[in-house]
C-alpha positions in Angstrom: 38.2 -20.4 -28.2 37.6 -18.6 -24.9 37.4 -14.8 -24.5 38.8 -13.5 -21.2 38.0 -10.2 -19.6 39.9 -9.1 -16.5 38.5 -6.4 -14.2 40.3 -3.5 -15.8 39.1 -4.6 -19.3 35.5 -4.8 -18.1 35.7 -1.3 -16.7 37.1 0.0 -19.9 34.3 -1.5 -22.1 31.6 0.7 -23.6 28.9 1.1 -20.9 26.2 -0.4 -23.2 28.3 -3.4 -24.0 29.3 -3.9 -20.4 25.7 -3.6 -19.2 24.6 -6.3 -21.6 27.5 -8.6 -20.8 27.2 -8.5 -17.0 23.4 -8.8 -17.0 23.7 -12.0 -19.0 26.3 -13.7 -16.8 24.0 -15.1 -14.2 22.1 -17.1 -16.9 18.3 -17.5 -17.0 16.4 -15.5 -14.4 12.9 -15.5 -13.1 10.6 -12.9 -14.6 7.8 -11.2 -12.6 5.6 -8.2 -13.1 5.5 -6.2 -9.9 2.2 -4.4 -9.3 1.9 -1.5 -6.9 -0.4 1.4 -6.2 0.4 4.9 -5.0 -1.3 6.5 -2.0 -3.3 8.6 -4.5 -4.6 5.4 -6.1 -2.6 5.2 -9.3 -1.6 1.7 -10.3 1.9 0.9 -11.5 3.4 -2.2 -13.2 7.0 -3.0 -14.0 8.9 -6.2 -15.1 11.6 -7.4 -12.7 14.2 -10.2 -13.0 15.8 -9.6 -9.6 13.3 -11.5 -7.4 14.6 -14.3 -5.2 13.6 -16.7 -2.5 14.5 -15.6 1.1 12.8 -18.1 3.3 9.8 -20.5 3.6 9.2 -20.2 7.4 8.0 -17.5 7.4 7.5 -17.2 3.6 9.5 -14.3 2.3 11.0 -13.0 -1.0 13.6 -10.4 -1.9 13.7 -7.9 -4.7 16.7 -5.9 -5.7 16.2 -2.4 -7.1 18.6 -0.1 -9.0 19.9 2.8 -6.9 17.2 5.2 -5.8 18.9 8.2 -7.5 15.9 9.0 -9.8 12.2 8.6 -9.5 11.3 4.9 -9.3 7.6 4.4 -9.0 7.6 0.8 -8.0 10.1 1.2 -5.2 8.5 4.4 -4.0 5.0 2.9 -3.9 6.3 -0.1 -1.9 8.1 2.1 0.6 5.0 4.4 1.0 2.2 1.8 1.1 4.0 -1.4 2.1 2.3 -3.5 -0.5 3.3 -5.1 -3.8 2.4 -8.1 -5.9 4.5 -10.5 -8.0 2.9 -12.0 -11.1 4.4 -14.6 -13.4 4.5 -13.8 -17.1 3.4 -16.2 -19.8 3.8 -16.4 -23.6 0.4 -14.8 -23.9 1.6 -11.4 -22.7 5.4 -11.3 -22.5 5.7 -8.6 -25.1 3.2 -6.4 -23.2 5.2 -7.2 -20.0 8.4 -5.9 -21.7 6.5 -2.9 -22.9 5.7 -2.1 -19.3 9.4 -1.2 -18.8 8.9 1.9 -20.9 8.4 5.3 -19.3 4.7 5.8 -19.2 3.0 9.0 -18.1 0.0 7.1 -16.5 -0.5 3.6 -15.4 1.4 0.8 -17.3 -1.8 -1.3 -17.0 -3.6 1.3 -19.2 -0.7 1.8 -21.6 0.0 -1.8 -22.3 -3.5 -3.2 -22.1 -2.5 -5.7 -19.3 -5.6 -6.2 -17.1 -5.4 -5.5 -13.4 -7.5 -7.0 -10.6 -7.7 -6.6 -6.9 -8.1 -9.7 -4.8 -9.1 -10.2 -1.1 -8.9 -6.5 -0.4 -5.1 -6.5 -0.9 -3.6 -3.0 -1.3 -1.8 -3.6 -4.7 -3.1 -4.8 -8.1 -2.5 -8.2 -9.6 -2.1 -9.1 -13.2 -5.4 -10.8 -14.1 -4.1 -13.2 -16.7 -1.1 -14.3 -14.6 -1.2 -18.0 -13.5 0.8 -17.3 -10.4 0.0 -14.3 -8.3 1.8 -13.4 -5.0 0.8 -10.7 -2.5 3.7 -9.3 -0.5 4.0 -6.9 2.4 7.1 -4.9 3.1 9.2 -6.3 5.9 12.5 -4.5 5.5 14.5 -2.4 3.0 18.2 -1.7 2.9 20.4 0.4 0.7 23.5 -1.6 0.0 26.7 0.4 0.7 28.6 -1.3 -2.1 26.7 0.3 -5.0 23.5 1.9 -3.5 21.2 -0.7 -4.9 18.1 -1.2 -2.7 17.1 -4.6 -1.3 13.5 -5.0 -0.4 12.3 -8.0 1.7 8.6 -8.9 1.4 6.5 -11.2 3.5 4.1 -13.4 1.4 0.6 -12.9 2.6 -1.5 -14.5 -0.2 -0.8 -16.9 -3.1 -3.2 -17.4 -6.0 -2.3 -20.0 -8.6 -3.9 -22.1 -11.2 -4.4 -25.7 -9.9 -3.1 -27.2 -13.2 0.4 -26.4 -12.1 0.2 -27.3 -8.4 1.7 -30.7 -7.7 0.6 -32.9 -4.8 3.9 -32.2 -2.9 3.4 -28.5 -3.1 5.9 -27.8 -5.9 4.9 -25.9 -9.0 5.1 -27.2 -12.5 6.2 -24.0 -14.3 5.9 -25.7 -17.7 2.2 -26.3 -17.1 1.8 -22.7 -16.0 3.6 -21.5 -19.2 5.9 -19.3 -17.1 8.4 -17.3 -19.2 11.9 -16.6 -18.1 14.4 -14.0 -19.2 18.2 -13.6 -19.8 20.0 -10.3 -19.9 17.6 -7.4 -20.3 15.5 -8.2 -23.3 15.7 -11.9 -24.3 12.8 -14.1 -23.3 12.6 -17.9 -23.1 10.1 -20.6 -22.7 11.1 -23.2 -20.1 11.7 -26.8 -21.2 11.9 -29.3 -18.4 14.8 -31.9 -18.7 13.7 -34.0 -15.7 12.9 -33.8 -12.0 15.5 -35.4 -9.8 15.4 -37.1 -6.4 16.7 -35.5 -3.2 20.5 -35.7 -3.4 22.3 -38.0 -0.9 26.1 -38.7 -1.0 25.6 -42.5 -0.7 22.9 -42.8 -3.4 23.0 -42.1 -7.1 20.6 -39.4 -8.3 17.4 -40.7 -9.8 14.7 -39.2 -12.0 11.3 -39.0 -10.2 
């Protein structure tokens, strides 16, 4: 049996129900802890599932933020300093990563017990136990007219990753890295690889590689 919602029905739903429903529609999403530091030197950490690939030449990523109608430390730190880090989350500390979404008075690193580290003189903290750490510098930010969400584009200036997950062709084995994914706002998943497939061509059947 299929449940159907048209637009009017969606808008009439309880706001909590609608938020959960719409946030789950896109399926499994990447999960990153974004590390920033204010101009005064206070570190900040927050989990994000709205991080996506923008380009490889030059290497860039995008992050989508909720409307800047209230104080948002991560966004404000990025706009003020121009630096942020992306850090994969593993099973070892996914609960602490979720906890970082709470409203803390001080640094989320201190509150949750997640260890920070600074690498290569970069102006934002990394998560020490993360197997994939990415240093990003602000390139562009735009407030989308449609709903006032803020799109941030970052240039990737450094990558630090554990060699056990780096394949010879440059791809990353996320299973080997123990990278955790998320659906909706609060449901966490361990990745399970089905297979890796060959480059798709119309005149050839897809093969496992």
